C-alpha positions as CSV (number, residue, x, y, z in Angstrom):
1,X,12.7,21.6,56.9
2,X,16.2,21.3,55.8
3,X,18.2,18.8,57.8
4,X,21.4,19.6,60.0
5,X,24.2,18.7,58.1
6,X,28.3,18.2,58.1
7,X,30.5,19.1,55.6
8,X,34.1,17.5,55.4
9,X,36.8,17.9,52.6
10,X,38.2,14.4,52.3
11,X,40.6,12.0,50.2
12,X,39.8,8.6,51.7
13,X,42.6,7.3,50.3
14,X,41.4,4.4,51.9
15,X,38.7,4.9,54.3
16,X,40.4,3.7,57.4
17,X,39.8,4.2,61.4
18,X,40.9,7.7,61.9
19,X,38.3,9.4,59.2
20,X,35.6,6.8,61.1
21,X,36.6,8.6,64.1
22,X,36.2,12.3,62.4
23,X,32.8,11.6,61.3
24,X,31.9,10.5,64.5
25,X,33.3,13.0,66.5
26,X,32.0,15.6,63.5
27,X,28.8,14.5,64.2
28,X,28.8,14.5,68.1
29,X,30.2,18.5,67.9
30,X,27.3,19.6,65.3
31,X,24.5,17.9,66.6
32,X,24.6,17.3,62.2
33,X,21.9,14.4,61.0
34,X,23.6,14.3,57.7
35,X,26.9,14.3,57.0
36,X,28.6,15.5,53.2
37,X,32.1,14.4,52.2
38,X,33.3,16.4,48.8
39,X,36.1,14.2,47.8
40,X,39.2,14.1,45.3
41,X,38.2,11.8,42.5
42,X,41.0,9.3,40.9
43,X,44.1,11.5,41.4
44,X,44.3,12.6,44.6
45,X,45.4,16.0,45.6
46,X,49.4,15.8,45.4
47,X,49.3,14.2,42.1
48,X,49.2,10.5,42.6
49,X,46.6,7.8,41.2
50,X,44.4,7.1,44.6
51,X,44.4,3.5,45.8
52,X,41.2,2.6,45.1
53,X,38.6,4.5,42.5
54,X,36.6,7.0,42.9
55,X,33.3,4.8,42.9
56,X,34.7,2.6,45.5
57,X,35.7,4.9,48.2
58,X,32.8,6.6,47.8
59,X,30.8,3.6,48.1
60,X,33.0,2.6,51.4
61,X,32.4,6.4,53.0
62,X,28.7,5.5,52.3
63,X,28.5,2.0,53.9
64,X,31.2,3.7,57.0
65,X,28.3,6.9,57.8
66,X,28.8,9.3,55.2
67,X,25.3,10.1,53.5
68,X,26.8,12.1,50.7
69,X,29.5,11.8,48.5
70,X,30.5,14.1,45.9
71,X,33.6,14.6,43.9
72,X,35.6,17.9,43.8
73,X,36.6,18.1,40.0
74,X,39.7,17.1,38.8
75,X,41.2,20.2,37.9
76,X,40.5,21.3,41.3
77,X,41.6,18.2,43.0
78,X,44.6,17.8,41.6
79,X,45.7,21.4,42.8
80,X,47.1,23.3,45.3
81,X,45.5,23.2,48.6
82,X,44.4,26.9,47.8
83,X,42.4,25.3,45.1
84,X,41.6,22.1,46.7
85,X,40.3,24.0,49.4
86,X,38.3,26.7,47.9
87,X,36.4,24.1,45.4
88,X,35.7,22.0,48.5
89,X,34.6,24.7,50.4
90,X,32.0,26.0,47.4
91,X,30.5,22.4,47.0
92,X,30.0,21.6,50.4
93,X,28.3,25.5,51.4
94,X,26.0,25.2,48.4
95,X,25.0,21.9,49.3
96,X,24.0,24.0,52.5
97,X,26.1,22.4,55.3
98,X,25.6,24.2,58.5
99,X,29.2,23.4,59.6
100,X,32.8,22.8,57.6
101,X,34.4,20.1,60.1
102,X,38.3,18.8,59.3
103,X,41.2,17.3,61.5
104,X,44.2,19.1,62.5
105,X,46.6,18.5,64.5
106,X,46.3,21.8,66.3
107,X,42.9,20.9,67.9
108,X,42.1,24.6,68.5
109,X,39.9,26.5,66.0
110,X,40.2,29.9,67.9
111,X,44.6,29.8,67.0
112,X,43.8,28.5,63.3
113,X,41.0,30.9,62.8
114,X,43.9,33.9,64.1
115,X,46.8,32.2,61.5
116,X,43.3,32.5,58.6
117,X,43.1,35.6,59.9
118,X,46.6,36.8,59.8
119,X,47.5,35.5,55.8
120,X,43.8,37.0,55.0
121,X,45.4,40.5,56.3
122,X,48.6,40.4,55.5
123,X,48.1,38.8,52.0
124,X,50.1,41.0,49.3
125,X,52.7,41.5,52.1
126,X,53.0,37.5,52.3
127,X,52.5,36.9,48.4
128,X,55.6,39.9,47.9
129,X,57.6,38.3,50.2
130,X,56.8,34.8,48.6
131,X,57.8,35.8,44.9
132,X,60.8,37.2,46.6
133,X,62.4,34.3,48.2
134,X,61.0,31.6,45.3
135,X,63.2,33.6,42.6
136,X,66.3,32.9,45.3
137,X,65.5,29.4,44.8
138,X,63.1,28.8,48.4
139,X,60.3,26.3,47.6
140,X,56.7,27.8,47.8
141,X,55.9,26.2,51.5
142,X,59.1,27.7,53.1
143,X,58.7,30.9,51.7
144,X,55.0,31.2,53.0
145,X,56.0,29.6,56.0
146,X,58.6,32.6,56.5
147,X,56.5,35.1,55.8
148,X,54.2,34.1,58.2
149,X,56.9,33.9,60.6
150,X,57.5,37.1,59.9
151,X,53.8,38.7,61.2
152,X,53.5,36.3,64.1
153,X,56.7,35.0,65.3
154,X,58.0,31.4,65.7
155,X,55.4,29.8,68.1
156,X,52.2,30.8,65.9
157,X,53.9,30.6,62.7
158,X,54.9,26.2,63.9
159,X,51.2,25.7,62.5
160,X,52.1,25.7,59.2
161,X,54.5,23.0,60.1
162,X,51.9,20.1,60.1
163,X,49.8,19.3,56.8
164,X,46.8,18.8,58.6
165,X,47.0,22.3,59.9
166,X,47.6,23.9,56.8
167,X,44.6,22.6,55.2
168,X,42.6,23.3,58.3
169,X,43.6,26.8,57.9
170,X,43.0,27.2,54.1
171,X,39.7,25.8,54.8
172,X,39.3,28.5,57.4
173,X,40.1,31.2,54.7
174,X,37.6,30.2,52.6
175,X,34.4,29.3,54.6
176,X,31.5,32.3,54.0
177,X,28.6,31.2,55.4
178,X,29.0,27.4,57.5
179,X,30.4,27.2,61.4
180,X,34.2,26.5,60.9
181,X,35.0,23.1,63.4
182,X,37.9,21.2,63.9
183,X,38.2,17.7,65.6
184,X,42.1,16.8,66.9
185,X,43.7,14.3,64.7
186,X,43.8,11.3,66.7
187,X,46.9,8.6,66.4
188,X,49.5,8.9,64.1
189,X,50.4,12.0,62.2
190,X,49.8,12.5,58.6
191,X,53.2,11.0,56.7
192,X,54.4,9.0,60.4
193,X,54.9,5.4,59.7
194,X,54.4,4.4,62.7
195,X,50.9,2.7,63.6
196,X,48.4,1.9,67.1
197,X,46.5,-0.9,67.6
198,X,43.5,0.4,65.5
199,X,45.0,3.7,63.7
200,X,47.9,4.4,61.3
201,X,47.8,7.3,58.6
202,X,46.8,7.0,54.8
203,X,50.4,7.4,54.1
204,X,51.3,4.3,56.4
205,X,48.3,1.8,55.5
206,X,49.3,2.5,51.6
207,X,53.0,1.5,52.5
208,X,51.8,-1.6,54.6
209,X,49.8,-2.4,51.1
210,X,52.7,-2.5,49.0
211,X,54.6,-4.5,51.5
212,X,51.5,-7.0,51.7
213,X,50.6,-6.5,55.1
214,X,47.9,-6.7,56.7
215,X,46.4,-3.8,57.3
216,X,42.3,-4.6,58.0
217,X,42.7,-3.7,61.7
218,X,43.2,0.0,60.6
219,X,39.4,0.0,58.4
220,X,36.2,0.0,59.5
221,X,34.3,-3.2,58.6
222,X,32.8,-2.2,55.9
223,X,35.4,-0.2,53.8
224,X,37.6,-3.1,54.6
225,X,35.3,-5.4,52.7
226,X,35.6,-2.8,49.3
227,X,38.4,-1.7,49.5
228,X,40.0,-5.5,49.3
229,X,37.6,-5.6,45.7
230,X,39.5,-2.9,44.2
231,X,41.7,-2.9,41.2
232,X,45.1,-0.6,41.8
233,X,46.8,1.0,39.2
234,X,50.0,-0.6,37.9
235,X,52.5,1.3,38.5
236,X,54.7,0.2,35.0
237,X,51.6,1.0,32.9
238,X,51.4,4.1,34.5
239,X,54.7,5.0,34.2
240,X,54.6,4.4,30.3
241,X,51.6,6.1,30.2
242,X,53.5,9.4,31.5
243,X,56.2,8.4,29.2
244,X,54.3,8.9,26.3
245,X,52.4,12.0,27.2
246,X,56.1,13.4,27.9
247,X,57.6,12.4,24.6
248,X,55.0,13.4,22.5
249,X,53.6,16.7,24.3
250,X,55.2,20.5,23.3
251,X,56.7,22.5,26.1
252,X,54.9,25.4,25.7
253,X,51.9,23.2,26.4
254,X,53.0,21.6,29.4
255,X,54.1,24.7,30.9
256,X,50.6,26.0,31.2
257,X,50.5,23.0,33.8
258,X,48.8,24.6,37.3
259,X,52.0,23.3,38.7
260,X,54.2,24.3,35.9
261,X,56.3,27.4,34.7
262,X,60.8,28.2,35.8
263,X,61.5,25.4,33.0
264,X,59.7,22.2,34.6
265,X,58.5,21.0,31.6
266,X,61.9,21.3,30.2
267,X,63.4,19.7,32.7
268,X,60.7,16.8,32.7
269,X,61.6,16.7,29.0
270,X,65.8,16.3,29.9
271,X,65.0,13.8,32.3
272,X,62.5,11.1,30.8
273,X,64.7,8.6,29.0
274,X,67.2,8.4,32.3
275,X,64.6,7.0,34.4
276,X,62.9,3.8,34.4
277,X,60.0,4.5,37.0
278,X,58.0,7.2,38.2
279,X,60.1,7.2,41.8
280,X,63.1,8.2,39.6
281,X,61.7,10.7,38.1
282,X,60.3,12.9,40.5
283,X,63.3,12.4,42.5
284,X,65.3,13.0,40.0
285,X,63.3,16.8,39.6
286,X,62.9,17.1,43.3
287,X,65.0,20.2,44.4
288,X,65.4,22.5,46.9
289,X,62.8,24.7,45.2
290,X,60.3,22.5,44.3
291,X,59.4,19.9,46.2
292,X,58.5,16.4,45.8
293,X,54.4,17.4,46.1
294,X,54.9,20.1,43.6
295,X,56.6,17.6,41.1
296,X,54.4,14.7,41.4
297,X,51.7,17.4,40.7
298,X,53.1,18.8,37.4
299,X,53.7,15.3,36.1
300,X,50.0,14.4,37.1
301,X,48.4,18.0,35.7
302,X,50.8,17.0,32.4
303,X,49.8,13.7,32.1
304,X,46.0,15.0,31.9
305,X,46.9,17.7,30.2
306,X,45.4,19.9,33.3
307,X,45.8,24.0,31.3
308,X,45.4,26.4,34.0
309,X,44.3,28.9,30.4
310,X,41.3,27.1,30.1
311,X,38.6,28.1,33.1
312,X,35.9,25.7,34.3
313,X,32.9,26.6,36.4
314,X,33.0,24.3,39.8
315,X,30.3,21.6,40.0
316,X,28.6,18.9,42.2
317,X,29.1,15.3,41.0
318,X,27.6,13.0,42.9
319,X,29.7,9.7,43.2
320,X,27.5,7.9,46.2
321,X,23.9,8.6,48.6
322,X,22.8,7.0,51.7
323,X,18.7,7.0,51.9
324,X,19.3,10.0,54.3
325,X,21.5,11.7,51.4
326,X,19.0,11.0,48.8
327,X,16.3,13.4,50.5
328,X,18.7,15.9,51.9
329,X,19.9,16.3,47.9
330,X,16.1,16.2,46.7
331,X,15.5,18.9,49.5
332,X,18.1,21.2,48.0
333,X,17.0,20.7,44.7
334,X,14.1,21.9,45.8
335,X,15.4,25.2,47.6
336,X,16.9,26.4,44.8
337,X,19.6,27.7,46.7
338,X,22.1,25.6,45.4
339,X,23.8,28.0,42.6
340,X,26.2,25.5,41.5
341,X,24.7,22.4,39.1
342,X,24.1,18.7,40.1
343,X,25.3,16.0,38.2
344,X,24.1,12.5,39.2
345,X,23.6,11.4,35.0
346,X,26.6,12.7,33.1
347,X,25.5,12.1,29.6
348,X,22.0,13.8,30.7
349,X,23.4,16.9,33.3
350,X,26.1,17.8,30.3
351,X,23.9,19.2,27.9
352,X,22.2,21.0,30.6
353,X,24.4,23.3,32.2
354,X,27.1,25.6,30.3
355,X,30.9,26.6,31.9
356,X,31.6,23.0,33.2
357,X,32.2,21.0,30.1
358,X,35.9,21.9,30.4
359,X,36.3,20.4,34.3
360,X,34.0,17.4,33.0
361,X,36.3,16.4,30.3
362,X,39.1,16.4,32.2
363,X,37.4,13.9,34.8
364,X,35.9,11.8,31.6
365,X,39.7,11.3,30.8
366,X,41.1,10.9,34.1
367,X,39.0,8.1,34.9
368,X,40.0,6.8,31.0
369,X,43.9,7.2,32.3
370,X,43.1,5.5,35.9
371,X,41.0,2.6,34.3
372,X,44.0,1.8,31.8
373,X,46.5,1.7,34.2
374,X,44.4,-0.8,36.7
375,X,43.7,-3.1,33.6
376,X,39.7,-2.1,33.6
377,X,37.4,-2.6,30.9
378,X,37.1,0.9,29.1
379,X,34.0,0.9,28.5
380,X,32.5,-1.1,31.6
381,X,34.3,1.3,33.9
382,X,33.8,4.6,31.7
383,X,31.6,7.9,33.3
384,X,29.2,7.4,30.7
385,X,28.0,4.0,32.4
386,X,28.8,5.0,36.1
387,X,26.1,5.8,38.3
388,X,26.4,6.8,42.3
389,X,26.3,4.2,44.7
390,X,22.9,4.2,46.7
391,X,22.8,2.2,49.6
């Protein structure tokens, strides 16, 4: 009989005490016996390299209480909140997650469901509103927020002012079989730099790392030990890789990136020679219309050659397992209820499944680029040799 399970969509960039709190509270709230995490890979949703590679982050998660870590394919992970959420939910539901748990600033599942319902029931009006406003120079997030406010009023629409709430609403809109559960975020907010004795946002932790400050008290012991052995991306090398891609790529091809369009490719080509690092490049392209997140995601998609016209099916790429997780995966395979291919050995499994070749090829390239920028051996750390971490 299948064990009761709870799914979490995460980045663990890096894994910190707030993530541990969410796992513990999710298990308490649901009575789950298995924790499944669908996690972004070497490049995170906002379009930058992760602070540690996906294998290290998966190991940190398993050693800290997650039973199964699955990679969200890069083409979906390094994409809009809509695509990120849709792929993550599909993975978790195919693995039989009884619950999907997510953090939120709200902590109120009913009010989050209410906004998700408004967005679904008024999708045509909202998309038309967004289309008109973006043509007038508004950013997509601002236009979407205003569209919802025109229906619900300012108070209800204010839920869309907080990043975790936004993702929570996206998850709810995609869930069809599992029960949604939200855990109120504790400690500092998503983009806040303030810290408490035990808690700091991933944003704050990454900032402290850049300043060579001690971050050990914000992370569980096992995760801390793994993270301190990681080899981060060299920002200068990463920027030079971007420069080469932008200078050598055709503008028409660059515009096919999911975050492209509206002449962004030409703007990027015009700016690349005048900037000495990624921060300068992103800031030079940012405007009221183009948010920093969209710019960073576009640059990353350009580097990885992600083309919105090329399609791939979703799939389940296993990165890490506890003994409990191995048993659960075996039961899922036996039940034959999972509609997505489950991949544990890329060399063998890719030959057995059709429709995932493009997605896998982007994952392989993403790993190669990450390894080059992190100074790792391309052969030893290639996707063809890596196997899931098993506790």
